[in-house]
C-alpha positions as CSV (number, residue, x, y, z in Angstrom):
1,M,-15.1,-14.7,-12.5
2,H,-11.3,-15.8,-12.4
3,G,-8.5,-14.0,-10.8
4,P,-5.0,-14.2,-9.4
5,R,-4.4,-17.1,-7.1
6,R,-2.0,-15.1,-4.9
7,A,-2.6,-12.1,-2.9
8,F,0.9,-10.8,-1.8
9,P,4.1,-10.7,-3.8
10,R,6.7,-13.2,-3.3
11,F,5.1,-14.9,0.1
12,G,1.8,-16.0,-0.7
13,R,-1.4,-15.7,1.4
14,G,-0.7,-17.3,4.7
15,R,-0.1,-15.4,8.2
16,V,2.9,-17.3,9.0
17,G,5.0,-15.2,6.5
18,P,8.7,-16.0,5.4
19,E,11.4,-17.5,7.3
20,P,12.8,-14.9,9.6
21,R,16.5,-15.8,9.3
22,S,16.4,-15.3,5.7
23,V,15.0,-11.7,5.9
24,Q,17.1,-8.5,6.3
25,I,15.3,-5.3,7.5
26,T,17.0,-2.2,6.0
27,T,16.2,1.5,6.7
28,E,16.2,4.5,4.6
29,R,16.1,8.2,6.2
30,L,13.6,10.4,4.4
31,A,13.7,13.3,6.3
32,P,14.5,14.4,10.2
33,G,12.9,11.9,12.3
34,M,11.2,10.1,9.3
35,Y,12.4,6.6,8.0
36,V,11.0,3.8,5.8
37,L,12.0,0.0,6.8
38,F,12.2,-2.6,4.0
39,G,12.0,-6.2,4.6
40,E,9.7,-9.2,3.7
41,G,6.1,-7.5,3.3
42,G,4.7,-4.3,3.2
43,N,7.1,-1.2,3.8
44,I,7.2,0.0,7.1
45,G,6.8,4.1,8.0
46,L,8.7,5.2,11.2
47,A,8.5,8.6,12.6
48,V,10.7,9.2,15.6
49,G,10.3,12.3,17.9
50,P,10.4,13.6,21.4
51,D,6.8,12.4,22.3
52,A,6.7,9.0,20.8
53,V,7.7,6.7,18.1
54,F,5.0,6.0,15.4
55,V,5.0,3.2,13.3
56,V,2.8,2.6,10.1
57,D,2.4,-1.0,9.3
58,D,4.7,-4.1,10.7
59,Q,5.0,-6.8,8.1
60,F,4.9,-10.5,9.4
61,A,4.9,-11.8,13.3
62,P,7.9,-13.8,12.9
63,L,9.8,-10.5,11.7
64,T,9.0,-8.5,14.8
65,P,12.1,-9.1,16.6
66,K,14.1,-8.1,13.5
67,I,12.0,-5.0,13.0
68,L,12.3,-3.9,16.7
69,A,16.0,-4.2,16.3
70,A,16.1,-2.0,13.2
71,I,14.3,0.4,15.0
72,A,16.6,0.3,18.0
73,T,19.4,1.3,15.9
74,I,17.8,4.5,15.1
75,T,16.1,5.3,18.6
76,D,16.0,3.9,22.0
77,K,12.3,4.9,22.7
78,P,9.6,2.2,22.4
79,V,6.8,2.1,19.8
80,R,3.9,3.9,21.1
81,F,1.6,4.3,18.2
82,L,0.9,1.8,15.4
83,V,-1.4,2.3,12.3
84,N,-2.0,0.0,9.7
85,T,-2.8,0.9,6.0
86,H,-5.0,-2.1,5.7
87,W,-5.6,-5.5,7.2
88,H,-3.5,-7.9,4.8
89,F,-1.3,-9.9,6.9
90,D,2.1,-8.9,5.1
91,H,1.2,-5.2,6.8
92,S,-0.4,-6.1,10.0
93,G,0.9,-9.6,11.1
94,G,3.1,-8.1,13.6
95,N,0.3,-6.2,15.5
96,E,-0.2,-8.4,18.4
97,N,3.7,-8.5,18.9
98,M,3.8,-4.7,18.8
99,A,0.9,-4.4,21.3
100,K,3.1,-6.7,23.6
101,A,6.0,-4.4,23.1
102,G,4.1,-1.3,24.5
103,A,2.3,-0.1,21.2
104,L,-1.1,1.3,21.9
105,P,-4.1,-0.4,20.0
106,V,-4.8,0.6,16.6
107,V,-7.7,3.1,16.5
108,T,-10.5,2.9,13.9
109,F,-11.8,5.9,12.1
110,N,-14.2,6.7,9.3
111,D,-12.8,9.5,7.0
112,V,-9.8,11.4,8.5
113,L,-8.0,11.2,12.0
114,T,-5.3,13.7,12.8
115,F,-2.7,12.8,15.5
116,H,-0.8,15.8,17.1
117,L,2.6,14.3,18.0
118,N,6.2,15.2,17.9
119,G,5.3,18.8,17.3
120,G,3.5,18.2,14.0
121,E,0.5,16.5,12.4
122,I,0.0,13.1,11.1
123,T,-3.0,12.4,9.2
124,A,-4.9,9.2,8.3
125,I,-6.9,9.4,5.4
126,H,-9.4,6.8,4.6
127,L,-9.4,5.5,1.0
128,A,-12.6,3.9,0.2
129,A,-13.0,0.7,-1.9
130,A,-9.4,0.8,-3.5
131,H,-7.1,-1.8,-2.7
132,T,-9.7,-3.3,-0.2
133,D,-12.6,-1.7,1.4
134,G,-10.4,-0.5,4.4
135,D,-7.3,1.3,3.0
136,A,-5.7,4.4,4.7
137,A,-3.0,6.8,3.6
138,I,-1.0,8.2,6.5
139,Y,0.5,11.9,5.7
140,F,3.3,13.1,7.9
141,R,2.8,16.9,7.4
142,G,6.0,18.3,8.8
143,P,8.6,16.0,6.9
144,N,6.2,15.8,3.9
145,V,6.1,12.1,3.9
146,V,3.1,9.9,2.9
147,H,2.5,6.3,3.3
148,M,0.1,4.9,0.9
149,G,0.0,1.2,1.7
150,D,-1.2,-1.0,-1.3
151,V,-3.1,1.6,-3.0
152,Y,0.2,2.3,-4.5
153,V,2.8,-0.2,-5.2
154,R,6.1,-0.5,-7.5
155,Y,6.0,-4.1,-8.4
156,G,3.9,-3.5,-11.5
157,F,0.1,-4.0,-11.8
158,P,-1.3,-3.8,-8.4
159,F,-3.3,-6.4,-6.7
160,I,-6.9,-5.5,-6.0
161,G,-8.9,-7.4,-3.3
162,L,-12.2,-7.7,-5.2
163,S,-13.5,-10.0,-2.6
164,S,-12.9,-7.7,0.2
165,G,-14.4,-4.6,-1.6
166,G,-11.4,-3.1,-3.7
167,S,-11.9,-1.9,-7.2
168,L,-9.8,-0.4,-10.0
169,S,-12.1,2.6,-10.0
170,G,-11.7,3.1,-6.4
171,M,-7.7,2.8,-6.7
172,I,-7.8,5.8,-9.2
173,T,-10.0,7.9,-7.1
174,A,-7.9,7.1,-4.3
175,V,-4.7,8.3,-6.1
176,D,-6.4,11.4,-7.3
177,M,-7.5,12.1,-3.6
178,M,-3.9,12.0,-2.6
179,F,-2.9,14.5,-5.4
180,G,-4.9,17.3,-3.5
181,I,-2.7,16.5,-0.5
182,I,0.8,15.9,-1.6
183,N,3.1,18.2,-3.8
184,D,6.1,17.9,-5.8
185,S,8.5,17.5,-2.8
186,T,6.5,14.8,-1.2
187,K,8.4,11.6,-0.7
188,I,6.0,8.7,-0.9
189,I,6.3,5.3,0.8
190,P,4.5,2.7,-1.6
191,G,3.1,-0.5,-0.1
192,H,5.9,-2.4,-1.9
193,G,9.0,-1.1,-3.7
194,K,11.3,1.9,-3.5
195,V,10.4,5.3,-2.3
196,A,8.8,7.5,-4.8
197,N,7.6,11.0,-5.9
198,R,4.7,12.7,-7.1
199,A,5.7,12.3,-11.0
200,N,6.0,8.5,-10.3
201,L,2.7,8.3,-8.7
202,R,1.1,10.3,-11.7
203,A,2.7,7.6,-14.3
204,Y,1.2,4.8,-12.2
205,R,-2.3,6.7,-12.1
206,D,-2.0,7.1,-15.8
207,V,-1.4,3.5,-16.3
208,L,-4.6,2.5,-14.4
209,A,-6.7,4.9,-15.9
210,T,-5.9,4.1,-19.5
211,I,-6.6,0.4,-18.9
212,H,-9.6,1.2,-17.0
213,E,-11.1,3.3,-19.5
214,R,-10.3,0.7,-22.4
215,V,-11.9,-1.9,-20.6
216,R,-15.0,0.1,-19.6
217,K,-15.7,1.1,-23.2
218,Q,-15.4,-2.5,-24.5
219,A,-17.7,-3.6,-21.7
220,A,-20.1,-1.1,-22.3
221,A,-20.4,-2.1,-25.9
222,G,-21.2,-5.7,-25.0
223,A,-17.8,-7.2,-25.4
224,S,-17.2,-10.3,-23.3
225,L,-14.4,-10.6,-20.9
226,D,-12.4,-12.9,-23.1
227,R,-12.8,-10.7,-26.1
228,I,-11.4,-7.8,-24.0
229,I,-8.7,-10.0,-22.8
230,A,-7.9,-10.8,-26.3
231,S,-7.8,-7.2,-27.3
232,K,-4.8,-6.8,-25.1
233,P,-5.7,-3.5,-23.5
234,T,-2.6,-3.5,-21.4
235,R,-0.3,-4.2,-24.5
236,E,2.1,-1.2,-24.1
237,F,2.5,-1.8,-20.5
238,D,3.2,-5.6,-20.2
239,A,7.0,-5.5,-20.6
240,T,7.2,-3.1,-17.7
241,W,4.2,-3.8,-15.7
242,A,3.1,-7.5,-15.9
243,G,5.0,-9.5,-13.2
244,F,3.6,-10.7,-9.9
245,I,0.1,-9.6,-11.3
246,K,-0.3,-10.9,-15.0
247,A,-1.7,-8.6,-17.5
248,D,-4.8,-11.0,-18.1
249,D,-5.4,-11.0,-14.3
250,F,-5.3,-7.2,-14.1
251,V,-7.8,-7.0,-17.0
252,R,-9.9,-9.2,-14.9
253,F,-9.6,-6.9,-12.0
254,A,-10.7,-3.9,-14.2
255,Y,-13.6,-5.7,-15.9
256,A,-15.3,-6.7,-12.5
257,G,-15.6,-3.1,-11.6
258,V,-17.2,-1.8,-14.6
259,P,-20.9,-2.1,-16.1
260,H,-21.2,-4.9,-18.5
261,R,-23.7,-6.7,-20.4
């Protein structure tokens, strides 16, 4: 089976990450005490309150000083809690540095884990066999913000880690699960790209489901991967969605996860 050669947009697969001097960390306030940080790598969620500073994902290790400097413009409190949406190094590369700066070790969990912090609830939800086999969404109930990691991205067709247990059907199931948690007012932090809302997530889900069903039907009828690719099951989405992940590669992701002869 063939697949994309790259795992992360713009910066390859290495642990080292980008040249820090060229990266700017910017912040956006989503609600009182709730922020998102953008840089080079996965988006960072930041919750600030009287109890502690809670961070979701931390990009690459060389960027930690800039990330901490950006956080320092918002609060003088140290980072005390860190949760990763998944293990890819554009989301977790700064873990060791954050631990040295005082963040507690990352906690593992099976299904759901709830933190009672800063007068509210923060819930980590396991999303099985989606982008990888170990994804989590982090929902901040009070500000009504959720960080979905790379289960939801806004760079086009999503990368799916087939070799680490991911699947397109799992991505769709994970998104459907989140619809039972969020509402029309929820602000969604994607793994990459601009902050989104429920309608944006619905459009994303519909694209994934449409392509998955087309590939599933053809595979069930005995069509080969090459034949399915030639049929262009992504055709009406390619102009907008094909980019980092090419259309043919996304069809390969879909095909890998459906029964075929």
